N, C-alpha and C positions, 0 to 999 in steps of 0.2 A: 094694492098695497098690501096686500097680502103676502104677494110673490117678493115684494121691497123688502121686507120685515126677512123672509124667509133667507134671503140671499144676505143683509147683513148679519141675520144669526146664525150664516155656514162663514163668512167672512170670521166675525168676532170668536168664532167655535177653532176655526182651523190655524188665528193668529196665537192663540190661548193654548193648545196643542202642544204636549211636552215633543222633542225632541233631544236627541241624545248630550247634546253641547249642557243640557240641564242639570245631568247629573255629576253626584264628585262622592269618590270615594276617598277611603284612608290609602295613605300610602303605604310601604313596606319601610321606607327610608323615614316614616315619620310624616305629618303637615298630612296635604291634603293633595288628588289630583283632578285637579278641576276638567271636564268634559270640554269645557268652554274654552280651553286654552289648544285646544283641537278643530276648532270651529272653523270652516272653510279649505280643513284639508281633511283625508280619509283617516279612518283607524279601524284598527282588527280587534276586536274585544275576545279573548282568548279564556275561556275556565279551564287553569290546569292544575294537577296535583304530581308530588311527587316521586309518589309511589304507587303510578298508573303502567298499565303494555304502553302505553302511548306517549311515555313521559321521553321517549326520544324525539318525539317533536322539537322539543326547548330548544334543541338546536338549530330545527330547520325556520322555528319562530325567528330565533336571532339573524340567519340568513335572510329571513324577507326581512327584517327590519334594517340591515346594514345594505341591504342591496336600496330600498325605497326610501330610507329615511332622507335623506336630502332632498330628494322630489317633493316629501309632506306626507311622508307615512309616516301612523307610528304606530306600532306593536303593543296591547297592551296585556299583560297576563293577570289574570286574578286564579292567585290561589285558593280553593275549593275542596271543604272536606265533606259538601256533599253527599260524596261515594264513598266516605271511608278510607280515602285513599292518601291524606296530605301528611306532612309532617305538624306536630303537634304546636310548633308556636314560628310567626312570622319569620322571626331568626334563623331558625332551622331551616324555613324554606331558603331563605334568601341566602344562606349559607352552601346548601344541597345545588341548586342555581348556580351559583358561583362558581364554583370548586367545580362542578363537572360539567358545564354547559359553556361557559364564561357569559353567562345572560348579564348585558345589561341595560336593553331593554326596561322599562316601567315597568313597577310590580306594587299593587295593591296589596293590602292586609289579607289575611284569610277571611272568604267572604260568601255567603251563600247564592248560590244561583238559582233555586229554584225554591219552591211551595211558599208557605206561609212567612217567612221568613228571610225571602230574597231580597238581594238589594234592590233598591225602587230602581235600577237602571233593567233587573231582567224582569222585574213585573213589565217594567213599561212595552218590553219587546214582547212581552210574550202577550199583552194585552194587542200590541200594533201589529203583529205578525201574526201570531199563535205560536211562536218558534218557545219552548225551555227546555235549556239542552238535558239532556238523555243522560250523559256519563261524559266524562273528561276530556277536556280538550278540542268542544264543539269551538265555534267561531262564528263572528259578528262583524258585519263587515259596515260599517256604518261613512254614508257615504259626505261631501262636505257640508252638505246644505244641514246635516245633521240626520237622517234618513237611513232606515236601516235598507243598506241594499241587498245585502243576499246572507243566508244562514248556511255553516255545511258544519257537518256531523266531526265524528271523530276520524271516522275514515278518509276522511281531504286532507289530506299532506298540505300545510302551510304554502308550498311551493310549487301546488302541483296547478297548470294551467286553468282552470277553473277559477281558482283566488287572485292569481298575478293577472289571468288577463281581468278581471272585473278592475283590480287594483289600477292597471297599466289606464282605463279607459279613465277613471277617476282620477288620475295622476294627469291623464291626457298627454299619457307620451306612448310615442310609436312601440306598436307591441311589435316587443321583440322576446326573444326568449334573453332575460337578462339571469334567469334563477333557473337551473335544472333542478330534477329529482322531485 
């Protein structure tokens, strides 16, 4: 009987465990970005900043989005000022990203990604994986089932083989060099 109750408690716990699709962000365009909309598809979440030395990665994030979007990948930019390198308003961030990088991928409002004020998604990632962004342009790859597949630091370029090979596996694509750089 004890084993039966233990198994039932594990099943109930697993069923109620949060997954990425349960989170919602405020959109930079107004409204919300509900991660439920990406369920069944991979999602790359990246904390960004307009005044960071890694800001050039916005170009390769857009390239990654353009390359794999039709196959099901979404890239979500999450501007954050946690490292004091973001512009003062979401309007300024959107303008900067549009003018300098022709960014069309979805973007949230300026959002905290670490510490006690972190968005619930980032708190969940830390609780489930131990990963918390240590700087701007950290990347979190979410699988189709809403699980964290892999995390990457700032130095890993969005179009690196480490990221694209995981995306292609999740998309069940033939591993090809669709993106270089």
